[in-house]
C-alpha positions as CSV (number, residue, x, y, z in Angstrom):
1,M,-199.8,-40.3,59.9
2,K,-197.7,-41.4,57.1
3,K,-199.2,-42.9,54.0
4,I,-198.8,-46.8,54.2
5,N,-200.4,-49.7,52.6
6,K,-202.6,-51.4,55.2
7,L,-204.3,-54.1,53.1
8,F,-207.8,-53.7,54.4
9,L,-211.2,-52.6,53.2
10,S,-212.4,-50.5,56.1
11,C,-211.3,-49.0,59.4
12,I,-213.1,-49.3,62.7
13,L,-212.6,-46.4,65.0
14,I,-212.1,-47.6,68.5
15,V,-212.3,-45.2,71.4
16,S,-211.3,-46.8,74.7
17,I,-209.0,-44.3,76.3
18,G,-209.1,-40.7,75.0
19,V,-209.2,-40.3,71.2
20,L,-207.4,-43.1,69.4
21,P,-205.9,-42.7,65.9
22,S,-207.9,-43.7,62.9
23,C,-206.6,-45.6,59.9
24,D,-206.5,-45.2,56.2
25,D,-207.0,-47.7,53.4
26,Y,-205.2,-48.2,50.1
27,F,-205.5,-44.4,49.4
28,D,-203.7,-41.5,51.0
29,L,-206.0,-40.0,53.7
30,N,-203.4,-37.6,55.1
31,D,-205.7,-34.7,54.6
32,N,-208.8,-36.2,56.1
33,P,-209.8,-33.7,58.8
34,N,-211.4,-36.4,60.9
35,L,-208.1,-38.2,61.5
36,V,-205.8,-37.5,64.4
37,Q,-202.7,-36.2,62.5
38,S,-200.2,-36.4,65.3
39,P,-201.3,-38.9,67.9
40,T,-199.1,-39.1,71.0
41,I,-196.9,-42.2,71.4
42,N,-199.1,-43.4,74.3
43,A,-202.3,-43.0,72.2
44,L,-200.6,-45.3,69.7
45,L,-199.8,-47.7,72.5
46,S,-203.5,-47.8,73.4
47,T,-204.5,-48.6,69.9
48,A,-201.8,-51.3,69.5
49,T,-202.6,-53.1,72.7
50,H,-206.4,-52.9,72.2
51,K,-206.3,-54.2,68.6
52,S,-203.9,-56.9,69.5
53,G,-206.2,-58.2,72.1
54,L,-209.1,-58.2,69.6
55,T,-207.1,-59.9,66.9
56,S,-206.1,-62.7,69.3
57,R,-209.8,-63.3,69.9
58,N,-210.9,-62.9,66.2
59,V,-208.3,-65.4,64.9
60,A,-209.2,-67.8,67.7
61,N,-212.8,-67.5,66.7
62,I,-212.1,-68.8,63.2
63,V,-209.9,-71.7,64.3
64,S,-211.8,-72.9,67.4
65,N,-214.0,-75.2,65.3
66,Y,-210.9,-76.8,63.9
67,T,-209.6,-77.4,67.4
68,Q,-213.1,-78.6,68.3
69,Y,-213.6,-76.3,71.2
70,L,-216.7,-75.0,69.3
71,A,-219.2,-76.6,67.0
72,S,-221.9,-75.2,64.8
73,P,-225.6,-75.8,65.6
74,V,-226.1,-76.1,61.8
75,A,-225.5,-79.6,60.3
76,S,-222.6,-79.7,57.8
77,S,-221.7,-76.1,58.6
78,P,-218.8,-75.0,56.3
79,I,-216.6,-74.0,59.3
80,D,-217.1,-77.4,60.9
81,T,-216.7,-79.5,57.7
82,Y,-213.5,-77.9,56.3
83,Q,-215.2,-76.1,53.4
84,I,-213.5,-73.0,52.0
85,T,-214.8,-70.0,53.9
86,D,-214.1,-66.3,53.5
87,A,-211.8,-64.9,56.2
88,T,-211.5,-61.5,54.7
89,S,-212.7,-59.7,57.9
90,V,-210.2,-61.4,60.1
91,W,-207.4,-60.9,57.6
92,D,-208.2,-57.2,57.3
93,Q,-208.4,-56.8,61.1
94,V,-205.0,-58.3,61.6
95,Y,-203.4,-56.2,58.9
96,L,-205.2,-53.1,60.2
97,A,-203.6,-53.9,63.6
98,M,-200.2,-54.4,62.1
99,A,-200.4,-51.2,60.1
100,D,-201.1,-49.3,63.3
101,I,-198.3,-51.1,65.2
102,Y,-196.0,-50.3,62.3
103,D,-196.8,-46.6,62.7
104,F,-196.4,-47.0,66.5
105,R,-193.0,-48.5,66.0
106,E,-191.8,-45.7,63.7
107,S,-193.1,-43.1,66.1
108,A,-191.2,-44.9,68.9
109,R,-188.0,-44.5,66.9
110,R,-188.6,-40.9,66.3
111,V,-189.1,-40.0,70.0
112,N,-186.3,-42.4,71.1
113,S,-188.5,-44.5,73.3
114,S,-187.0,-47.9,73.8
115,E,-190.0,-49.0,75.9
116,H,-192.5,-48.2,73.1
117,L,-190.2,-49.7,70.5
118,G,-189.9,-52.9,72.4
119,V,-193.7,-53.2,72.9
120,A,-194.3,-52.4,69.2
121,N,-191.9,-55.2,68.1
122,V,-193.5,-57.7,70.5
123,L,-197.0,-56.9,69.1
124,L,-195.9,-56.9,65.5
125,A,-194.2,-60.3,65.9
126,Y,-197.4,-61.6,67.6
127,N,-199.8,-60.4,65.0
128,L,-197.5,-61.5,62.1
129,G,-197.5,-65.0,63.6
130,L,-201.2,-65.0,64.0
131,V,-201.9,-64.4,60.3
132,A,-199.0,-66.6,59.0
133,D,-200.1,-69.6,61.2
134,V,-203.5,-69.5,59.7
135,F,-202.8,-68.8,56.0
136,G,-199.1,-69.7,55.4
137,S,-197.1,-67.2,53.2
138,V,-198.3,-63.6,53.8
139,P,-197.3,-60.1,52.8
140,Y,-194.8,-58.5,55.2
141,S,-191.7,-57.0,53.7
142,E,-193.6,-54.8,51.3
143,A,-196.9,-54.6,53.3
144,F,-196.3,-51.3,55.0
145,G,-194.6,-49.1,52.4
146,M,-195.8,-47.5,49.2
147,V,-196.5,-50.8,47.4
148,L,-200.2,-51.2,46.7
149,N,-199.8,-54.9,45.7
150,P,-197.2,-56.3,48.1
151,K,-195.4,-59.5,47.4
152,Y,-195.9,-62.5,49.7
153,D,-193.0,-63.6,51.9
154,S,-192.4,-67.3,52.5
155,E,-193.7,-68.9,55.6
156,E,-190.2,-69.6,56.9
157,S,-189.0,-66.0,56.3
158,V,-192.0,-64.6,58.1
159,Y,-191.3,-66.9,61.0
160,N,-187.7,-65.7,61.1
161,E,-188.8,-62.1,60.9
162,A,-191.0,-62.6,64.0
163,L,-188.1,-64.1,65.8
164,A,-185.9,-61.1,64.8
165,L,-188.6,-58.7,66.0
166,L,-188.7,-60.4,69.4
167,A,-184.9,-60.3,69.6
168,E,-184.9,-56.6,69.0
169,A,-187.8,-56.2,71.5
170,I,-185.8,-57.9,74.2
171,V,-182.8,-55.6,73.6
172,E,-185.0,-52.5,73.8
173,L,-187.0,-53.6,76.8
174,R,-183.9,-54.3,78.7
175,K,-182.9,-50.7,78.5
176,T,-183.7,-48.5,81.5
177,D,-183.1,-45.0,79.9
178,S,-186.1,-44.7,77.6
179,A,-186.8,-41.1,76.6
180,V,-190.6,-41.7,77.0
181,R,-192.2,-44.2,79.4
182,L,-195.1,-46.5,78.7
183,G,-198.4,-45.0,79.8
184,A,-200.0,-47.0,82.6
185,N,-203.5,-46.1,81.5
186,E,-202.8,-46.4,77.8
187,D,-201.1,-49.8,78.0
188,L,-204.2,-52.1,77.9
189,I,-202.2,-55.3,78.4
190,H,-199.5,-54.7,81.0
191,G,-200.4,-51.3,82.5
192,G,-197.1,-49.7,81.5
193,N,-194.9,-52.3,83.1
194,R,-191.7,-52.6,81.1
195,Q,-190.5,-55.7,82.9
196,A,-193.9,-57.4,82.2
197,W,-193.4,-56.7,78.5
198,L,-189.9,-58.1,78.7
199,K,-191.3,-61.4,80.1
200,T,-194.0,-61.4,77.4
201,A,-191.3,-61.0,74.7
202,Y,-189.6,-64.1,76.1
203,A,-193.0,-65.9,76.3
204,F,-193.6,-65.3,72.6
205,Q,-190.0,-66.3,71.8
206,A,-190.6,-69.6,73.6
207,R,-193.8,-70.2,71.7
208,L,-192.1,-69.6,68.4
209,L,-189.0,-71.8,69.2
210,N,-191.2,-74.6,70.4
211,K,-193.5,-74.4,67.4
212,I,-190.9,-75.9,65.1
213,S,-190.8,-79.2,67.1
214,K,-191.1,-81.2,63.9
215,K,-188.1,-79.5,62.2
216,P,-184.4,-80.7,62.6
217,T,-183.5,-77.2,63.8
218,Y,-185.7,-77.6,66.9
219,N,-183.7,-76.8,70.0
220,P,-185.5,-77.6,73.3
221,Q,-182.7,-76.0,75.3
222,A,-183.3,-72.7,73.5
223,V,-187.0,-73.0,74.4
224,L,-186.1,-73.6,78.1
225,A,-183.7,-70.6,78.1
226,A,-186.5,-68.3,76.9
227,L,-188.8,-69.7,79.5
228,D,-186.3,-69.0,82.2
229,N,-186.7,-65.3,81.5
230,S,-190.5,-65.3,81.2
231,Y,-193.5,-65.7,83.5
232,T,-193.3,-67.0,87.0
233,S,-196.9,-66.9,88.1
234,N,-200.5,-66.2,86.8
235,T,-200.0,-62.6,87.7
236,D,-197.7,-62.2,84.7
237,D,-200.3,-63.3,82.1
238,A,-200.9,-61.1,79.1
239,G,-204.5,-60.2,78.6
240,M,-206.5,-57.3,77.2
241,G,-209.8,-56.3,79.0
242,T,-211.0,-53.0,77.6
243,F,-214.0,-53.3,75.3
244,V,-216.7,-51.2,73.7
245,G,-219.4,-53.2,75.5
246,V,-218.5,-56.6,76.9
247,N,-215.9,-59.3,76.3
248,P,-216.5,-60.6,72.7
249,W,-216.8,-64.2,73.9
250,A,-219.4,-63.1,76.5
251,Q,-221.3,-61.3,73.7
252,V,-221.5,-64.6,71.8
253,A,-223.0,-66.3,74.9
254,I,-225.4,-63.4,75.4
255,S,-226.5,-63.6,71.7
256,N,-226.9,-67.4,72.0
257,A,-229.2,-67.0,75.0
258,N,-231.2,-64.6,72.8
259,A,-231.5,-67.3,70.1
260,L,-228.8,-65.8,67.8
261,L,-227.1,-69.1,67.8
262,G,-223.3,-69.4,68.3
263,G,-220.8,-70.5,70.8
264,W,-221.9,-74.1,71.1
265,L,-219.2,-76.3,72.7
266,S,-217.9,-79.3,70.8
267,E,-218.7,-82.8,71.9
268,N,-215.0,-83.5,71.7
269,F,-214.1,-80.7,74.2
270,I,-216.9,-81.5,76.6
271,N,-216.1,-85.3,76.6
272,H,-212.5,-84.3,77.2
273,L,-213.6,-82.8,80.5
274,N,-216.7,-84.6,81.7
275,G,-215.1,-88.0,82.2
276,T,-216.3,-89.7,79.0
277,T,-212.9,-89.7,77.2
278,Y,-210.5,-90.2,80.1
279,G,-212.6,-91.7,82.8
280,L,-211.9,-88.7,85.1
281,F,-214.2,-85.7,85.7
282,D,-212.3,-82.5,85.3
283,P,-213.6,-79.8,87.6
284,R,-212.6,-77.1,85.2
285,I,-215.7,-77.9,83.2
286,E,-217.8,-76.3,86.0
287,Q,-215.9,-73.1,85.5
288,I,-216.0,-73.2,81.7
289,T,-219.6,-73.9,80.9
290,D,-223.0,-74.5,82.5
291,L,-225.1,-77.7,83.0
292,T,-227.8,-78.3,80.4
293,V,-231.5,-78.3,81.3
294,N,-231.0,-82.0,81.9
295,G,-228.3,-81.5,84.5
296,V,-225.5,-82.9,82.5
297,Y,-222.6,-81.7,80.3
298,V,-223.2,-82.5,76.6
299,G,-221.5,-81.1,73.6
300,T,-222.3,-80.9,69.9
301,R,-220.6,-83.1,67.3
302,N,-218.8,-81.1,64.7
303,G,-220.6,-81.3,61.5
304,E,-223.7,-82.9,63.0
305,G,-225.4,-79.7,64.2
306,N,-228.2,-79.8,66.7
307,R,-229.2,-83.4,67.2
308,G,-232.3,-82.9,69.4
309,P,-234.6,-84.1,70.6
310,G,-235.1,-80.5,71.5
311,A,-235.1,-77.5,69.1
312,N,-232.1,-75.4,68.8
313,T,-233.3,-73.0,71.5
314,I,-233.7,-75.8,74.1
315,K,-230.7,-75.6,76.3
316,D,-229.9,-79.3,76.2
317,E,-226.3,-78.8,75.1
318,C,-223.4,-76.8,76.5
319,Y,-222.2,-73.3,75.3
320,I,-219.7,-70.6,76.0
321,S,-220.8,-69.2,79.4
322,V,-221.0,-65.7,80.8
323,N,-220.6,-67.4,84.2
324,S,-217.1,-68.5,83.4
325,P,-214.1,-66.5,84.6
326,W,-212.7,-67.1,81.1
327,T,-215.6,-65.7,79.1
328,S,-217.6,-63.4,81.5
329,R,-218.7,-59.9,80.5
330,D,-215.5,-58.3,81.9
331,S,-213.0,-61.2,81.5
332,K,-209.8,-60.3,79.8
333,L,-208.9,-61.8,76.4
334,W,-205.9,-63.9,77.4
335,I,-203.2,-63.8,74.9
336,V,-200.5,-65.9,76.6
337,T,-200.6,-67.3,80.1
338,F,-198.2,-68.8,82.7
339,A,-200.1,-72.1,82.6
340,E,-199.5,-72.4,78.8
341,L,-195.8,-71.7,79.3
342,K,-195.5,-74.4,81.9
343,F,-196.8,-76.9,79.3
344,I,-194.3,-75.5,76.8
345,E,-191.7,-76.1,79.4
346,A,-192.9,-79.6,80.1
347,E,-192.8,-80.5,76.4
348,A,-189.3,-79.0,75.8
349,A,-187.9,-80.5,78.9
350,L,-189.3,-83.9,78.0
351,R,-187.8,-83.6,74.5
352,A,-184.5,-82.7,76.2
353,N,-184.7,-85.8,78.3
354,N,-185.1,-83.8,81.5
355,R,-187.9,-85.7,83.1
356,P,-187.8,-84.2,86.5
357,R,-188.2,-80.7,85.1
358,A,-190.8,-81.8,82.6
359,Y,-193.0,-83.5,85.2
360,A,-192.8,-80.6,87.6
361,A,-193.8,-78.2,84.9
362,Y,-196.7,-80.5,83.8
363,L,-198.2,-80.5,87.2
364,A,-197.6,-76.8,87.7
365,G,-199.4,-76.0,84.5
366,I,-202.5,-77.9,85.5
367,N,-202.5,-76.2,88.9
368,A,-202.0,-72.8,87.4
369,N,-204.9,-73.3,85.0
370,M,-207.1,-74.5,87.9
371,Q,-206.3,-71.3,89.8
372,K,-206.9,-69.2,86.7
373,L,-210.4,-70.7,86.3
374,L,-211.1,-70.3,90.1
375,V,-211.5,-74.0,90.7
376,A,-211.9,-74.8,94.4
377,P,-208.4,-75.9,95.7
378,T,-209.8,-79.2,97.1
379,K,-211.3,-80.1,93.7
380,A,-208.2,-79.1,91.9
381,Q,-206.0,-81.2,94.1
382,E,-208.2,-84.2,93.9
383,Y,-208.0,-84.1,90.1
384,I,-204.2,-83.6,90.1
385,D,-203.7,-86.4,92.6
386,D,-205.7,-88.9,90.6
387,P,-203.3,-91.6,89.1
388,I,-204.7,-90.8,85.6
389,V,-203.0,-87.4,86.0
390,S,-200.2,-87.9,88.5
391,V,-198.5,-90.7,86.5
392,G,-195.0,-90.1,87.9
393,E,-192.1,-88.6,85.9
394,A,-191.1,-91.9,84.5
395,N,-194.5,-92.3,82.8
396,L,-195.0,-88.7,81.5
397,T,-195.7,-88.6,77.8
398,L,-196.2,-86.0,75.2
399,N,-199.8,-87.2,74.9
400,L,-200.4,-86.3,78.5
401,I,-198.8,-82.9,78.1
402,F,-200.8,-82.0,75.0
403,K,-204.0,-83.4,76.7
404,E,-203.7,-81.0,79.6
405,K,-202.4,-78.1,77.5
406,Y,-205.5,-78.4,75.3
407,V,-207.7,-77.4,78.3
408,T,-205.4,-74.5,79.2
409,T,-205.5,-73.0,75.7
410,Y,-209.3,-73.1,75.5
411,L,-210.4,-70.4,72.9
412,N,-206.8,-69.4,72.2
413,A,-205.5,-69.3,68.6
414,E,-202.3,-71.1,69.7
415,A,-204.4,-74.2,70.3
416,W,-204.6,-74.9,66.6
417,N,-200.8,-74.7,66.3
418,D,-200.6,-77.4,69.0
419,A,-203.3,-79.6,67.4
420,R,-201.3,-79.6,64.1
421,R,-198.0,-80.1,65.7
422,H,-199.5,-83.0,67.6
423,D,-201.1,-84.3,64.4
424,Y,-204.5,-84.1,66.2
425,Q,-203.5,-87.1,68.3
426,Y,-205.8,-86.4,71.2
427,K,-207.7,-89.4,72.4
428,D,-211.0,-90.0,70.6
429,F,-210.5,-86.8,68.5
430,R,-212.7,-87.5,65.4
431,L,-213.0,-85.9,62.0
432,P,-216.2,-83.8,61.7
433,L,-219.2,-85.5,60.2
434,N,-219.5,-84.9,56.5
435,A,-216.0,-83.4,56.3
436,E,-214.9,-82.3,52.8
437,F,-211.8,-84.6,53.0
438,N,-210.7,-87.5,55.2
439,Q,-207.8,-85.6,56.8
440,F,-207.7,-83.0,59.5
441,I,-207.5,-79.4,58.2
442,R,-204.0,-77.7,58.3
443,R,-204.6,-74.2,56.8
444,V,-207.3,-71.7,55.8
445,A,-207.9,-70.5,52.2
446,Y,-206.7,-67.0,51.3
447,P,-209.6,-64.5,51.7
448,V,-211.8,-63.3,48.9
449,G,-210.9,-59.7,49.7
450,E,-207.2,-60.3,49.3
451,L,-207.8,-62.2,46.0
452,S,-209.6,-59.2,44.6
453,K,-207.1,-56.6,45.8
454,N,-203.8,-58.5,45.4
455,G,-204.7,-61.5,43.4
456,S,-201.6,-61.4,41.2
457,N,-199.4,-62.1,44.3
458,V,-201.6,-64.5,46.2
459,P,-199.9,-67.9,46.2
460,E,-201.6,-70.7,44.3
461,E,-204.2,-72.4,46.4
462,V,-203.4,-75.9,47.8
463,P,-205.7,-78.3,49.5
464,L,-206.6,-77.2,53.0
465,F,-205.0,-80.4,54.4
466,T,-201.6,-79.2,53.2
467,P,-199.3,-78.6,56.2
468,L,-197.5,-75.3,56.8
469,W,-193.7,-75.4,56.6
470,W,-193.3,-76.0,60.4
471,D,-196.0,-78.7,60.4
472,N,-194.1,-81.3,58.4
């Protein structure tokens, strides 16, 4: 493996299928006898898909309190109340993944595999977007060469690079003469299906193009064009389900049941579903969490912590559940879904003044998410038919689209992008109790580890309510 700067402190060896390649740190470990010196292209594919699934979850884990899916059981918890926290581990995990994907991409070029090159570009674009959407400007152009202290690229340039990577991916994945084919067993997201990866490339392209909805360059027709080449049903969804142990969200639930507290659901999210906020019970709540010991659905106010009367270990509030098809022991980590794309379509079509298409996509998105969560068809249809939901195409609004999409992106990092684009204008969405400032959070502080390793290049800190470039 070539010597590259991977911007991390340590490497986690993951063995999911065969022997996967290990990773170096800032120093050259070319001669380490414990490393796989010439991993096959499909071994690299396994590593890239596995780690991308995990980074999707790990980034979601640090932003899910900001979207108020989760809340801490501890009063005035730093993650709830917008205090500066250290995200070194997540930063390192994403850069570790990107470094391996960079190696994967270079290997794909060497063996003339258009399929592997396309997948590498898709995953590199995705992980680059993950880290940039949390922190803002990040290292990229010098991050994977011989520079030990890489410069930071601007937020907009990183966004444009992700778009360029996807454009190249689409070109490569359209080719049918790849010298090496994707390994079905080693591809932990799409099982070696080139066409599925092509659809996912378009899915990420639609996400990126829609993310700049506040910018004058926003083009809803371009978003819709990308969607036309993307997913057509839930069977197209991109998810990763190979773990050492169980699904990480399920592990949170298991730990919580064993009094290692975490995974408490926010009052805002529970009220969004249980009828409190909108006057309509959403049956998806039954497939997301469990009733409390009191037979009701109750969340925890962000910043308030456990409010009793029971102790923290009394199950009188709702948590992430191993009984949910979204967070069970063997559930996949869903990276992007057909249901989410239907809401992107609804938003873009509405902004393009195509109300019939927008309304059809809005209803289809709800139905797709109901199916994904295994809601009984009669309950799903009853919810969809309610006049609070089925408002008619003339009355469809962005608020309604974002309201329904919020449920669909439960525990997905993309939800924070939506919350910021929508200026947190969900009904009854409140600031956390004891928040550090009186505005909603818009970014995360640069990690302590990066400040210590590359401090001369880290941008000057700004208040955490400062919008990213696409957010203003």
